[in-house]
Residue frames relative to the residue before (quaternion, step in Angstrom):
aa qw qx qy qz dx dy dz
X 1.0000 0.0000 0.0000 0.0000 0.00 0.00 0.00
X 0.6862 0.4706 -0.2760 0.4811 3.59 0.92 -0.92
X 0.6328 0.5258 -0.3183 0.4709 3.52 1.13 -0.70
X 0.6252 0.5263 -0.3178 0.4809 3.65 1.11 -0.74
X 0.6607 0.5175 -0.3113 0.4458 3.53 0.96 -0.84
X 0.6355 0.5335 -0.3020 0.4694 3.51 1.09 -0.96
X 0.6749 0.4820 -0.3081 0.4661 3.58 0.82 -0.94
X 0.6395 0.5165 -0.3313 0.4631 3.65 1.06 -0.73
X 0.6363 0.5290 -0.3228 0.4594 3.51 1.06 -0.72
X 0.6252 0.5485 -0.3023 0.4658 3.53 1.12 -1.00
X 0.6712 0.4879 -0.3012 0.4698 3.65 0.80 -0.88
X 0.6686 0.5111 -0.2899 0.4557 3.54 0.98 -0.98
X 0.6349 0.5040 -0.3327 0.4819 3.64 1.05 -0.72
X 0.6720 0.5002 -0.3142 0.4466 3.61 0.91 -0.86
X 0.6416 0.5097 -0.3063 0.4845 3.50 1.06 -0.93
X 0.6489 0.5202 -0.3442 0.4357 3.58 0.87 -0.71
X 0.6449 0.5040 -0.3095 0.4840 3.64 0.98 -0.80
X 0.6567 0.4797 -0.3400 0.4724 3.55 0.85 -0.76
X 0.6464 0.5115 -0.3246 0.4639 3.63 0.90 -0.80
X 0.6749 0.4753 -0.3151 0.4684 3.57 0.90 -0.87
X 0.6340 0.5319 -0.3234 0.4589 3.58 0.99 -0.59
X 0.6333 0.5116 -0.3029 0.4956 3.55 1.08 -0.86
X 0.6918 0.4713 -0.3032 0.4553 3.64 0.84 -0.86
X 0.6454 0.5034 -0.3340 0.4675 3.58 0.98 -0.68
X 0.6794 0.4923 -0.2955 0.4568 3.57 0.95 -0.85
X 0.6162 0.5253 -0.3391 0.4789 3.54 1.13 -0.75
X 0.6629 0.5019 -0.3358 0.4427 3.67 0.87 -0.82
X 0.6780 0.4979 -0.2915 0.4554 3.51 0.94 -0.94
X 0.6599 0.5148 -0.3019 0.4565 3.52 1.05 -0.76
X 0.6377 0.5009 -0.3289 0.4840 3.52 1.11 -0.67
X 0.6869 0.5204 -0.2748 0.4265 3.60 0.97 -0.85
X 0.8188 0.2119 -0.0610 0.5300 3.58 1.03 -0.94
X 0.4581 0.7274 -0.4427 0.2552 3.55 1.08 -0.12
X 0.7816 0.2862 -0.1587 0.5311 3.52 1.05 -0.82
X 0.5853 0.5557 -0.3684 0.4614 3.60 1.23 0.43
X 0.3983 -0.7269 0.5099 0.2302 3.52 -1.06 0.72
X 0.3344 -0.7919 0.4735 0.1919 3.57 1.43 0.06
X 0.1305 0.8339 -0.5322 0.0655 3.67 0.95 0.63
X 0.6740 0.5021 -0.3432 0.4194 3.64 0.83 -0.74
X 0.6565 0.4969 -0.3158 0.4716 3.54 1.02 -0.79
X 0.6269 0.5414 -0.3073 0.4685 3.62 1.05 -0.80
X 0.6733 0.4940 -0.2946 0.4647 3.56 0.85 -0.91
X 0.6442 0.5036 -0.3301 0.4715 3.61 1.00 -0.74
X 0.6473 0.5027 -0.3285 0.4694 3.61 0.92 -0.85
X 0.6615 0.5031 -0.3141 0.4590 3.62 0.90 -0.93
X 0.6464 0.5202 -0.3402 0.4425 3.58 0.96 -0.79
X 0.6550 0.5195 -0.3045 0.4565 3.62 0.97 -0.86
X 0.6294 0.5285 -0.3034 0.4822 3.59 1.10 -0.83
X 0.6633 0.5219 -0.2841 0.4549 3.55 0.92 -0.97
X 0.6409 0.5250 -0.3093 0.4669 3.55 1.03 -0.86
X 0.6470 0.5208 -0.3064 0.4651 3.57 1.05 -0.92
X 0.6126 0.5531 -0.3078 0.4734 3.67 1.13 -0.85
X 0.7194 0.4584 -0.2687 0.4475 3.55 0.80 -1.04
X 0.6978 0.4320 -0.2503 0.5136 3.56 1.19 -0.48
X 0.2198 0.8432 -0.4718 0.1349 3.55 1.29 0.41
X 0.6962 0.4827 -0.2592 0.4638 3.59 0.84 -1.13
X 0.6806 0.4604 -0.3191 0.4721 3.66 0.69 -0.79
X 0.6479 0.5161 -0.3190 0.4605 3.63 0.95 -0.87
X 0.6887 0.4700 -0.2907 0.4694 3.58 0.84 -0.99
X 0.5935 0.5460 -0.3371 0.4857 3.71 1.08 -0.63
X 0.6876 0.4425 -0.3034 0.4892 3.59 0.80 -0.93
X 0.6661 0.5114 -0.3165 0.4412 3.66 0.81 -0.78
X 0.6700 0.5058 -0.2825 0.4642 3.54 1.10 -0.75
X 0.6509 0.4871 -0.3071 0.4947 3.59 1.16 -0.69
X 0.6628 0.4795 -0.3299 0.4712 3.55 1.00 -0.75
X 0.6260 0.5344 -0.3427 0.4528 3.65 1.04 -0.68
X 0.6462 0.5352 -0.2849 0.4636 3.55 1.05 -0.90
X 0.6737 0.4940 -0.2549 0.4870 3.53 0.92 -0.99
X 0.6670 0.5053 -0.3164 0.4469 3.59 0.98 -0.80
X 0.6673 0.4955 -0.3021 0.4669 3.50 1.04 -0.81
X 0.6405 0.5369 -0.3193 0.4469 3.55 0.99 -0.81
X 0.6562 0.5099 -0.2997 0.4685 3.53 0.97 -1.02
X 0.7156 0.4366 -0.2925 0.4602 3.63 0.69 -1.00
X 0.6308 0.5324 -0.3578 0.4365 3.64 0.98 -0.75
X 0.6843 0.4815 -0.2876 0.4660 3.63 0.86 -0.91
X 0.6316 0.5303 -0.3076 0.4746 3.59 1.06 -0.78
X 0.6879 0.4942 -0.2637 0.4615 3.46 0.95 -1.02
X 0.6479 0.5131 -0.3072 0.4718 3.59 1.06 -0.80
X 0.6282 0.5350 -0.3199 0.4655 3.61 1.12 -0.75
X 0.6781 0.4678 -0.2931 0.4851 3.59 1.01 -0.81
X 0.6246 0.5224 -0.3425 0.4687 3.60 0.98 -0.60
X 0.6693 0.4691 -0.3199 0.4792 3.61 0.89 -0.80
X 0.6267 0.5303 -0.3398 0.4589 3.57 1.10 -0.66
X 0.6714 0.5141 -0.2924 0.4466 3.52 0.99 -0.90
X 0.5892 0.5859 -0.3486 0.4337 3.63 1.22 -0.51
X 0.7740 0.3271 -0.1774 0.5124 3.57 1.00 -0.71
X 0.4645 0.6996 -0.4133 0.3521 3.54 1.30 -0.12
X 0.1147 -0.8053 0.5770 0.0741 3.65 -0.91 0.86
X 0.5765 0.5931 -0.3450 0.4437 3.50 1.30 -0.33
X 0.4235 -0.7512 0.4406 0.2493 3.63 -0.49 1.16
X 0.6552 0.5209 -0.3104 0.4507 3.55 0.96 -0.90
X 0.6705 0.4968 -0.2841 0.4722 3.52 0.92 -0.93
X 0.6186 0.5623 -0.3147 0.4496 3.56 1.13 -0.77
X 0.6355 0.5122 -0.3075 0.4891 3.52 1.06 -0.85
X 0.6695 0.4784 -0.3087 0.4772 3.65 0.91 -0.77
X 0.6062 0.5093 -0.3595 0.4938 3.64 1.08 -0.54
X 0.6211 0.5437 -0.3404 0.4503 3.56 0.91 -0.84
X 0.6682 0.4941 -0.2946 0.4718 3.60 0.86 -0.93
X 0.6504 0.5297 -0.3004 0.4540 3.50 0.99 -0.92
X 0.6522 0.4983 -0.3057 0.4827 3.60 0.99 -0.81
X 0.6359 0.5152 -0.3414 0.4622 3.58 0.89 -0.75
X 0.6745 0.5140 -0.2798 0.4501 3.58 0.89 -1.03
X 0.6742 0.4986 -0.3056 0.4510 3.62 0.97 -0.89
X 0.6814 0.4785 -0.3046 0.4627 3.51 0.93 -0.95
X 0.6200 0.5382 -0.3396 0.4589 3.65 1.00 -0.65
X 0.6746 0.4855 -0.2906 0.4741 3.61 0.87 -0.95
X 0.6481 0.5313 -0.3409 0.4260 3.56 1.03 -0.82
X 0.6991 0.4590 -0.2785 0.4722 3.57 0.82 -1.08
X 0.6547 0.4859 -0.3529 0.4591 3.61 0.88 -0.72
X 0.6634 0.5159 -0.3312 0.4290 3.60 0.87 -0.84
X 0.5833 0.5544 -0.3331 0.4913 3.56 1.15 -0.74
X 0.6473 0.5266 -0.3150 0.4522 3.61 0.88 -0.93
X 0.6673 0.5163 -0.2805 0.4577 3.60 0.92 -0.93
X 0.6761 0.4746 -0.2859 0.4858 3.58 0.97 -0.91
X 0.6381 0.5267 -0.3450 0.4432 3.61 1.02 -0.74
X 0.6397 0.5070 -0.3227 0.4792 3.64 1.02 -0.78
X 0.6349 0.5292 -0.3346 0.4527 3.58 0.93 -0.84
X 0.6591 0.5371 -0.2781 0.4469 3.52 0.95 -1.01
X 0.6892 0.4732 -0.2798 0.4721 3.56 0.86 -1.02
X 0.6267 0.5535 -0.3246 0.4421 3.60 1.02 -0.94
X 0.7097 0.4587 -0.2688 0.4622 3.56 0.85 -1.05
X 0.6007 0.5450 -0.3475 0.4705 3.64 1.11 -0.66
X 0.7195 0.4377 -0.2622 0.4711 3.62 0.73 -1.03
X 0.6476 0.4868 -0.3568 0.4651 3.61 0.93 -0.74
X 0.6464 0.5276 -0.3661 0.4120 3.68 0.91 -0.65
X 0.7605 0.3744 -0.2295 0.4784 3.54 0.86 -0.75
X 0.5589 0.5524 -0.3851 0.4839 3.57 1.25 -0.10
X 0.7036 0.4274 -0.2598 0.5048 3.58 1.28 -0.50
X 0.6292 -0.6077 0.3037 0.3776 3.56 1.31 0.43
X 0.3014 0.7439 -0.5381 0.2573 3.62 1.17 0.61
X 0.5197 -0.6544 0.4546 0.3082 3.49 -1.13 0.78
X 0.3620 -0.7530 0.5115 0.2009 3.59 -0.92 0.81
X 0.1622 0.7743 -0.6059 0.0846 3.62 -0.88 0.82
X 0.7413 -0.4662 0.2688 0.4011 3.55 -1.26 0.35
X 0.6453 0.5521 -0.3075 0.4292 3.49 1.11 -0.90
X 0.6655 0.5090 -0.2942 0.4599 3.54 1.03 -0.83
X 0.6456 0.5236 -0.3088 0.4623 3.54 1.10 -0.71
X 0.6463 0.4946 -0.3158 0.4878 3.60 1.07 -0.89
X 0.5866 0.5841 -0.3644 0.4265 3.66 1.04 -0.65
X 0.6905 0.4436 -0.2627 0.5074 3.53 1.18 -0.66
X 0.6959 0.5107 -0.2769 0.4221 3.54 0.88 -0.98
X 0.6742 0.5470 -0.3247 0.3752 3.59 0.82 -0.94
X 0.7248 0.4144 -0.2878 0.4691 3.61 0.89 -0.82
X 0.5517 0.5863 -0.3873 0.4494 3.52 1.31 -0.41
X 0.6638 0.5012 -0.3050 0.4638 3.59 1.02 -0.75
X 0.5406 0.6126 -0.4060 0.4094 3.62 1.20 -0.54
X 0.6382 0.6000 -0.3322 0.3498 3.55 0.88 -1.00
X 0.7436 0.4225 -0.2674 0.4439 3.62 0.64 -1.02
X 0.5651 0.6039 -0.3594 0.4323 3.53 1.21 -0.76
X 0.7672 0.3860 -0.2179 0.4637 3.53 0.62 -1.11
X 0.5475 0.6046 -0.3682 0.4462 3.54 1.29 -0.56
X 0.6722 0.4899 -0.2753 0.4820 3.58 0.97 -0.90
X 0.6378 0.5414 -0.2958 0.4611 3.60 1.03 -0.84
X 0.6762 0.4908 -0.2774 0.4743 3.49 0.92 -0.99
X 0.6492 0.5195 -0.3058 0.4638 3.61 0.97 -0.94
X 0.6397 0.5090 -0.3212 0.4781 3.62 1.02 -0.81
X 0.6290 0.5178 -0.3308 0.4763 3.65 1.01 -0.69
X 0.6706 0.4711 -0.3070 0.4839 3.58 0.92 -0.74
X 0.6542 0.4647 -0.3381 0.4917 3.63 0.99 -0.57
X 0.6038 0.5123 -0.3745 0.4823 3.65 1.11 -0.43
X 0.6553 0.5088 -0.3065 0.4666 3.51 0.99 -0.79
X 0.7811 0.0444 -0.0428 0.6214 3.67 1.05 -0.67
X 0.2751 -0.8134 0.4940 0.1365 3.61 -0.05 1.34
X 0.5526 0.5999 -0.4044 0.4137 3.63 1.18 -0.21
X 0.5804 0.5946 -0.3952 0.3916 3.60 1.06 -0.33
X 0.1603 -0.7925 0.5869 0.0428 3.56 -0.88 1.04
X 0.5606 0.6068 -0.4728 0.3064 3.44 -1.45 0.34
X 0.2730 -0.7541 0.5825 0.1322 3.56 -1.15 0.79
X 0.4551 -0.6953 0.4862 0.2703 3.58 -0.65 1.07
X 0.7444 0.3500 -0.2560 0.5078 3.61 -0.78 0.93
X 0.5790 0.5598 -0.3865 0.4494 3.58 1.25 -0.46
X 0.5745 -0.5717 0.4744 0.3437 3.60 -1.33 0.54
X 0.7094 0.4431 -0.2259 0.4993 3.61 1.16 -0.72
X 0.3501 0.7842 -0.4864 0.1607 3.64 1.17 -0.02
X 0.7140 0.4955 -0.2500 0.4269 3.48 0.75 -1.22
X 0.6317 0.5329 -0.2931 0.4807 3.54 1.12 -0.82
X 0.6896 0.4805 -0.2730 0.4679 3.52 0.92 -1.00
X 0.6407 0.5388 -0.3082 0.4519 3.52 1.07 -0.86
X 0.6686 0.4896 -0.2990 0.4731 3.59 0.95 -0.95
X 0.6607 0.5103 -0.3140 0.4522 3.65 0.89 -0.82
X 0.6633 0.4782 -0.3058 0.4877 3.66 1.16 -0.45
X 0.5649 0.5969 -0.4087 0.3969 3.64 1.20 -0.29
X 0.5027 -0.6225 0.5011 0.3299 3.58 -1.29 0.48
X 0.7024 -0.4856 0.2908 0.4315 3.61 -1.22 0.15
X 0.6344 0.5357 -0.3640 0.4221 3.64 1.06 -0.58
X 0.6367 0.4966 -0.3136 0.4996 3.57 1.13 -0.78
X 0.6369 0.5283 -0.3523 0.4372 3.61 0.92 -0.67
X 0.6561 0.5297 -0.2894 0.4529 3.52 1.00 -0.99
X 0.6493 0.5249 -0.2996 0.4617 3.55 1.12 -0.82
X 0.6302 0.5112 -0.3058 0.4981 3.51 1.11 -0.92
X 0.6813 0.4946 -0.3376 0.4209 3.60 0.78 -0.77
X 0.6472 0.5178 -0.3181 0.4602 3.53 1.10 -0.85
X 0.6263 0.5193 -0.3378 0.4733 3.56 1.04 -0.79
X 0.6397 0.5424 -0.3101 0.4476 3.64 0.99 -0.89
X 0.6432 0.5313 -0.2873 0.4706 3.54 1.01 -0.93
X 0.6601 0.4893 -0.2858 0.4931 3.59 0.94 -0.93
X 0.6679 0.4901 -0.3163 0.4622 3.57 0.93 -0.80
X 0.5980 0.5675 -0.3447 0.4488 3.55 1.08 -0.77
X 0.6558 0.5157 -0.2882 0.4701 3.52 0.87 -1.05
X 0.6775 0.5083 -0.2954 0.4420 3.53 0.85 -1.04
X 0.6565 0.5202 -0.3095 0.4501 3.55 0.98 -0.96
X 0.5961 0.5586 -0.3829 0.4313 3.63 1.02 -0.66
X 0.7037 0.4733 -0.2662 0.4582 3.48 0.90 -0.99
X 0.6737 0.5124 -0.3118 0.4316 3.55 0.97 -0.78
X 0.6624 0.5039 -0.2955 0.4691 3.55 1.02 -0.88
X 0.6634 0.4890 -0.3109 0.4734 3.63 0.92 -0.86
X 0.6581 0.4857 -0.3034 0.4888 3.58 0.99 -0.88
X 0.6118 0.5621 -0.3441 0.4374 3.56 1.02 -0.79
X 0.6719 0.5288 -0.2772 0.4382 3.48 0.97 -1.00
X 0.6661 0.5036 -0.2709 0.4788 3.49 1.03 -0.95
X 0.6658 0.4999 -0.2998 0.4657 3.54 1.03 -0.82
X 0.6304 0.4999 -0.3431 0.4847 3.59 1.04 -0.74
X 0.6380 0.5255 -0.3311 0.4551 3.63 0.99 -0.67
X 0.6620 0.4947 -0.2892 0.4831 3.51 1.09 -0.66
X 0.6431 0.5139 -0.2916 0.4871 3.56 1.13 -0.79
X 0.5919 0.5733 -0.3826 0.4178 3.50 1.16 -0.49
X 0.5855 0.5781 -0.3415 0.4544 3.51 1.27 -0.33
X 0.7129 0.4602 -0.2022 0.4890 3.52 1.22 -0.72
X 0.8140 0.1717 -0.0359 0.5537 3.50 0.95 -0.87
X 0.4576 -0.6760 0.4852 0.3135 3.67 -1.01 0.67
X 0.0412 0.8283 -0.5489 0.1043 3.57 0.48 1.34
X 0.3700 -0.7272 0.4999 0.2904 3.60 1.13 -0.46
X 0.6869 -0.5320 0.3332 0.3661 3.54 -1.31 -0.11
X 0.4996 0.6951 -0.4163 0.3066 3.54 1.30 -0.40
X 0.6645 0.5053 -0.3206 0.4476 3.58 0.83 -0.82
X 0.6564 0.4776 -0.3109 0.4943 3.54 1.06 -0.81
X 0.6075 0.5442 -0.3546 0.4572 3.70 1.02 -0.67
X 0.6728 0.5085 -0.3213 0.4307 3.63 0.82 -0.98
X 0.6870 0.4913 -0.2850 0.4533 3.59 0.81 -1.19
X 0.6438 0.5395 -0.3197 0.4384 3.56 1.03 -0.87
X 0.6501 0.5237 -0.2707 0.4794 3.49 1.12 -1.03
X 0.6223 0.5231 -0.3336 0.4773 3.62 1.02 -0.77
X 0.6405 0.5268 -0.2964 0.4737 3.65 0.96 -0.97
X 0.6617 0.5201 -0.2824 0.4604 3.56 0.93 -1.03
X 0.6773 0.4903 -0.2759 0.4741 3.59 0.87 -1.05
X 0.6486 0.5196 -0.3265 0.4502 3.58 0.96 -0.80
X 0.6460 0.5203 -0.2887 0.4781 3.58 1.02 -0.85
X 0.6715 0.5075 -0.2955 0.4519 3.53 0.88 -0.96
X 0.6681 0.5190 -0.2666 0.4618 3.58 0.97 -0.99
X 0.6353 0.5166 -0.3076 0.4847 3.51 1.03 -0.91
X 0.6564 0.5169 -0.3100 0.4537 3.63 0.93 -0.86
X 0.6419 0.5717 -0.3118 0.4048 3.46 1.00 -1.09
X 0.7278 0.4329 -0.2364 0.4764 3.53 0.87 -1.13
X 0.5697 0.5504 -0.3958 0.4645 3.61 1.06 -0.38
X 0.6578 0.4852 -0.3071 0.4875 3.65 0.90 -0.92
X 0.6391 0.5365 -0.3109 0.4550 3.57 0.87 -0.94
X 0.6888 0.4669 -0.3061 0.4625 3.64 0.78 -0.93
X 0.6497 0.5277 -0.3124 0.4492 3.59 1.04 -0.73
X 0.6329 0.5020 -0.3300 0.4884 3.58 1.20 -0.64
X 0.6323 0.5216 -0.3192 0.4757 3.59 1.05 -0.79
X 0.6152 0.5406 -0.3406 0.4618 3.59 0.98 -0.72
X 0.6901 0.4847 -0.2814 0.4579 3.66 0.92 -0.93
X 0.6579 0.5303 -0.3306 0.4204 3.63 1.05 -0.49
């Protein structure tokens, strides 16, 4: 009985979400379907053009922020690693381990965010017809080179802190070798984060596809944006299914 009620609630919740999405889509389509939304489009184009015109200042600011971030995290991480080497107190040692993990995670994640912003700004600039010259290219290449340099330095610090860690940064097998050298607690934490990331990516990609479909009613984006987001959604679903089947086969062996 309880199982039947739970299944009924599940179908009701899913049906409610589908109905809500249909209603919202219908309202938006009715409001904007027959309108060229010139004012909204002009505003968006104005903001994009302003970003393109400010390409050099934006790239300089991003480069400086990226460099300062990496220097700050590297020096802080090095200080903690040196402290951990001479620490004899078990409780303080555990706190230092947590701090080292947190700093390294923030550093690598922050670099990823800056790299995406740099790439987005670079592509946006030249897709809007910005003139190409050596200075603009260097403003993209220099910060991009900062990322692997500090990535290697941080990985080497982590290997110094824990000599059991294996893997050569830049190698195609680095992620696999690093994971194999982690203990069970680290692996479980990584698997938990990966699961949560997978769930979040499912929501993000599906919502991104729906948002792109709605924006297609407002702007002349064409079908390419819809095609790309739909392809990403399809690829994510296929990859997820593949690894589910693979894990089930490994469990049976």
